[in-house]
C-alpha positions in Angstrom: 0.0 0.0 0.0 2.9 2.4 0.7 4.2 2.2 -2.9 0.7 2.7 -4.3 0.2 5.8 -2.1 3.5 7.2 -3.2 2.6 6.7 -6.9 -0.8 8.4 -6.2 0.8 11.3 -4.5 3.3 11.7 -7.3 0.5 11.8 -9.9 -1.4 14.3 -7.8 1.7 16.6 -7.6 2.3 16.3 -11.3 -1.4 17.2 -12.1 -1.3 20.2 -9.7 1.9 21.5 -11.3 0.3 21.2 -14.7 -2.7 23.1 -13.6 -0.5 25.8 -12.1 1.2 26.1 -15.5 -2.2 26.8 -17.1 -3.1 29.3 -14.4 0.2 31.2 -15.0 -0.8 31.4 -18.7 -4.1 33.1 -17.9 -6.5 30.2 -17.2 -8.7 30.6 -14.2 -9.6 27.7 -11.9 -12.4 27.8 -9.4 -10.6 25.0 -7.6 -7.2 24.2 -9.0 -7.0 20.9 -7.2 -10.2 19.6 -8.7 -9.5 19.8 -12.4 -8.1 16.8 -14.4 -6.3 17.9 -17.5 -4.3 15.7 -19.8 -0.8 16.6 -20.8 -0.7 18.5 -24.0 -4.2 20.1 -23.7 -4.4 23.6 -25.1 -6.5 26.1 -23.2 -6.7 29.8 -24.2 -6.3 32.8 -21.9 -9.4 33.9 -20.0 -11.0 30.5 -19.9 -12.6 29.4 -16.6 -12.4 25.8 -15.5 -14.9 24.7 -12.8 -14.3 21.8 -10.3 -14.5 18.2 -11.5 -13.8 19.0 -15.1 -12.0 16.2 -17.1 -10.1 16.9 -20.3 -8.7 13.8 -22.0 -6.7 13.0 -25.1 -6.2 15.8 -27.7 -8.3 18.7 -26.5 -8.1 22.3 -27.6 -10.1 25.0 -25.9 -10.2 28.6 -27.1 -10.0 31.9 -25.1 -12.7 33.1 -22.7 -14.6 29.9 -22.5 -16.4 28.5 -19.5 -16.1 24.8 -18.8 -18.6 24.1 -16.1 -18.6 21.7 -13.3 -18.6 17.9 -14.1 -18.0 18.4 -17.8 -16.0 15.7 -19.7 -14.3 16.5 -23.0 -12.3 14.0 -25.0 -10.4 14.5 -28.3 -12.4 17.7 -29.2 -12.0 21.3 -30.1 -14.0 24.1 -28.4 -14.1 27.5 -30.0 -13.5 30.8 -28.1 -16.3 32.2 -26.0 -18.1 28.9 -25.7 -19.9 27.9 -22.5 -20.1 24.2 -21.7 -22.1 23.3 -18.6 -22.1 19.8 -17.1 -21.9 18.1 -20.4 -20.0 15.4 -22.3 -18.3 16.1 -25.7 -16.5 13.3 -27.5 -14.4 13.5 -30.6 -16.2 16.5 -32.0 -15.8 20.2 -32.8 -17.8 23.1 -31.3 -17.6 26.6 -32.7 -17.3 30.0 -31.1 -19.8 31.6 -28.7 -21.9 28.5 -28.5 -23.8 27.3 -25.4 -23.7 23.6 -24.6 -25.7 22.0 -21.7 -26.4 21.6 -19.0 -26.5 17.8 -19.4 -25.9 17.7 -23.2 -24.2 14.7 -24.9 -22.2 15.3 -28.0 -21.1 12.0 -29.5 -18.2 11.3 -31.9 -18.0 12.9 -35.4 -20.2 15.9 -34.6 -19.6 19.4 -35.7 -21.5 22.2 -34.0 -21.2 25.7 -35.4 -20.8 29.1 -33.8 -23.6 30.9 -32.0 -25.5 27.7 -31.4 -27.5 26.4 -28.5 -27.4 22.7 -27.6 -29.4 22.7 -24.4 -30.4 20.3 -21.6 -30.7 16.7 -22.4 -29.9 17.2 -26.1 -27.9 14.5 -27.8 -26.0 15.0 -31.1 -24.3 12.1 -32.9 -22.4 12.0 -36.2 -24.1 15.2 -37.3 -23.5 18.7 -38.6 -25.3 21.5 -36.7 -25.0 24.9 -38.5 -24.2 28.4 -37.2 -27.0 29.9 -35.2 -29.0 26.8 -34.9 -30.8 25.8 -31.7 -32.0 22.7 -29.9 -32.8 24.0 -26.5 -34.0 20.8 -24.8 -34.9 17.1 -25.0 -33.9 16.4 -28.6 -31.9 13.7 -30.5 -30.0 14.7 -33.6 -28.5 11.6 -35.1 -26.9 11.2 -38.6 -28.2 14.6 -39.7 -27.1 17.7 -41.6 -28.8 20.7 -40.0 -28.3 24.0 -41.7 -27.9 27.5 -40.2 -30.4 29.3 -38.0 -32.6 26.2 -37.7 -34.9 25.8 -34.6 -35.5 22.4 -33.2 -38.3 22.3 -30.7 -38.5 20.2 -27.5 -38.8 16.5 -28.1 -37.6 16.4 -31.8 -36.2 13.1 -32.8 -34.2 12.2 -35.9 -35.3 8.6 -36.5 -32.1 7.3 -38.1 -32.2 3.6 -37.6 -34.6 1.0 -39.0 -33.2 -2.0 -37.1 -30.5 -2.9 -39.7 -29.2 0.3 -41.3 -28.8 4.0 -40.4 -29.8 6.8 -42.7 -29.1 10.5 -42.8 -31.6 13.4 -42.9 -31.1 17.0 -44.0 -32.7 20.2 -42.6 -31.9 23.3 -44.6 -31.2 26.8 -43.5 -33.9 28.7 -41.5 -36.2 25.7 -41.1 -38.4 25.5 -38.0 -39.2 22.1 -36.5 -42.0 22.2 -33.9 -42.1 20.3 -30.6 -42.6 16.5 -30.6 -41.7 15.9 -34.2 -40.1 12.7 -35.7 -38.0 13.0 -38.8 -38.0 9.4 -40.3 -34.7 9.2 -42.3 -33.9 9.6 -45.0 -35.9 12.8 -45.3 -35.2 16.3 -46.5 -36.7 19.5 -45.1 -36.3 22.5 -47.4 -35.1 26.0 -46.6 -37.3 28.0 -44.3 -39.9 25.3 -44.2 -42.1 24.9 -41.1 -43.0 21.6 -39.6 -46.0 21.7 -37.2 -45.7 20.4 -33.7 -46.6 16.7 -33.3 -45.8 15.8 -36.9 -44.1 12.6 -38.0 -42.3 13.3 -41.3 -41.9 10.4 -43.7 -41.5 12.4 -47.0 -39.6 15.5 -48.1 -40.9 18.9 -47.1 -40.6 21.6 -49.9 -38.8 24.9 -49.3 -41.0 27.4 -47.5 -43.9 25.0 -47.0 -45.9 24.3 -43.8 -46.0 20.5 -43.2 -48.7 19.2 -40.8 -49.1 15.5 -40.0 -51.6 15.2 -37.1 -54.7 13.3 -36.3 -57.6 15.8 -35.9 -58.5 16.4 -32.2 -61.7 14.8 -31.0 -63.5 15.4 -27.7 -66.2 12.8 -26.6 -68.3 14.7 -24.1 -69.4 12.9 -21.0 -67.1 10.0 -21.5 -65.6 10.1 -18.0 -68.9 10.1 -16.3 -70.3 7.3 -18.5 -67.3 5.1 -17.7 -67.6 5.9 -14.0 -64.0 6.7 -13.6 -64.5 9.4 -11.1 -66.3 7.0 -8.8 -63.5 4.4 -8.8 -61.7 3.8 -5.5 -57.9 4.2 -5.6 
């Protein structure tokens, strides 16, 4: 146990010295003892590193970024001015002045542009996400090419897998995808098209079109009373 403890203490000292080197170069640590940064990582001046951040492999972070608590970044590039909050980014690139998280998951081979929003519980995999585009919460973007200034509402899912093969979808610049929509790949949504909330898309949407795919709402009056549901004991 003594040798193991000595090895651990040596590793801790090496890690602290590495963090001190970044601090001297203009990186700010909220708790310098609680950041885990791989050798060779590049971090720009003015970037703030919160506790329990892990940077592994080949990582490059620009200037004036915020890497929030419990974020884990592996083999990725983060542009200047970007804010990452409690998120995981693997083998991907994120542009400048973009907000990621909290609790976002960026999987390998993804490219997120500048001025984007990838919000809470958003997952992006093997996809391009253009400048200014937003997916604020609860959305899955898999095997997709999303253009610039696209809005993806809450609960949007790119349905990329049919059980045997994966397919890509395209959403062009300025398109608006409403909440709780499914894009069944392969499908193409044209520039500035609107997809109404609750729609499942199985065919291409023309440029500038409104695409609606819902069952018409129906109310059956008196149904609860006839069924006696209100009188049932719990």
